[in-house]
C-alpha positions, 0 to 999 in steps of 0.5 A: 840757411834755407836761402843758402841751400836754395842758392846752392841747389840753383847753382848745382842745377845751372852747372848740371844744365851747362854740363848737359848742354856742353855734352850735347854740343860735343855730340853734335860736333862729333856727328857733324865731323863724322858726316863731313868725313863721310861726305869727303870719303864719298866725294873721293870715291866718286872722283875715282869713278868712271865718267859717263858723258852724254853728248847731245843729251837732249832732255836726259832720257837716255842718260837717265836710262843708263844711270838707272842700271844698278850694276853701273857705278859711275859719275854722269854728265850731259851736254846739249846745245839747247839751254831749254833741253839742258834745263829739262835734263837737269830736272829729269835727272834730279827728280830721278835721284841721279847726281848728274852734271848738265851743261850747255854746249855744242857736241859738234864744236869744242867739247867742254872737257879736258884731255882724256877725262871721259871714260864713256861717251854717248852719242844717241841720235845726235851730231858729234865731233869725232876729233874732239871725242878723240881728245877728251876720251881716255885711251881705252875709253869707249864711245857708244854711237846710236844712229838710225838704221836703213829702215828707220821711219821708212813708212813716213818717207814713203807717205811724205813722198805721196802727200800733196801740199794740202796734207795736214801732216806732211804739207808737201814736204819730205821726210829726209832719208837720214839713215842712208848708209849711216852705219858705214859713214859712222864707221869710216869717221871713227876708224878711217883716215889719218885724222879720225883713225883714233878708234877701233870698233868693238861691237855693232848691233842692230835693233828693229821693231814697229811703233803703232802711232797716231797722227799726233804721235807722228807729228811729234816724232817729225818735229824732234830732229834731223832724222825726221822732218826738215821744213822751215817753220815746222815744229812738233807743236806747229804740226800738232796745231795744224792737225787739230785745225784740220780735224784729223782723226787721232784714232787713226793709227799707222805702223812705223818702223823703228830701226837703230844701229848701236856702234861701240868704239874704243879709243886706241 
């Protein structure tokens, strides 16, 4: 009898353990189903959010600034011709918790988007293909272009003209005047002519200020893009190395004007 009772008790314990295991498994399945449904709903909601794309996103700084705004509910994407910049942008945005998709692509060529799929296109100090933007931006969608103002880097242009070949920073080369008539040129490209007249201007504003920069800061700035230094073999790192070799005093600072024009266009 004792043996039979022990067997019965052991069987009851096994049955109870099985019931508890089954209950936990059912609860886990229900939780997984609930989580999957939540993700599916979230994906559906995100798919209906407006798409903001930074064409020529570089390392993702400006796209990250836009995404940081709490009052913007959108999907974010970036495109840059440099694989290194695109990888850096993906890292930056992922680290900031921004769910952005980053791709390698040339903003001056065919854009890797279907017709009328982009709600807002950004072009910040980057080249652009207006005809392709007219194709991929939805009717009623926006293109925001940021370009240099007339006074942008004016002091560096003057300094480069005065420098001789022995100058550790300029080396006899000139800082290009990339800002000359840029505002009018951008306006004409987006709104004038039969080919590119697919946009209307919504707003234009200017921002200006002064940056207090060391010579190393200037070297980095000059190596960043077409608005600054065009010299064969020049880069931010090579300019900085040349400055170090020259023994330049990095405590020396100069005031440099920053001037931006922000133009917003609507796809008609």
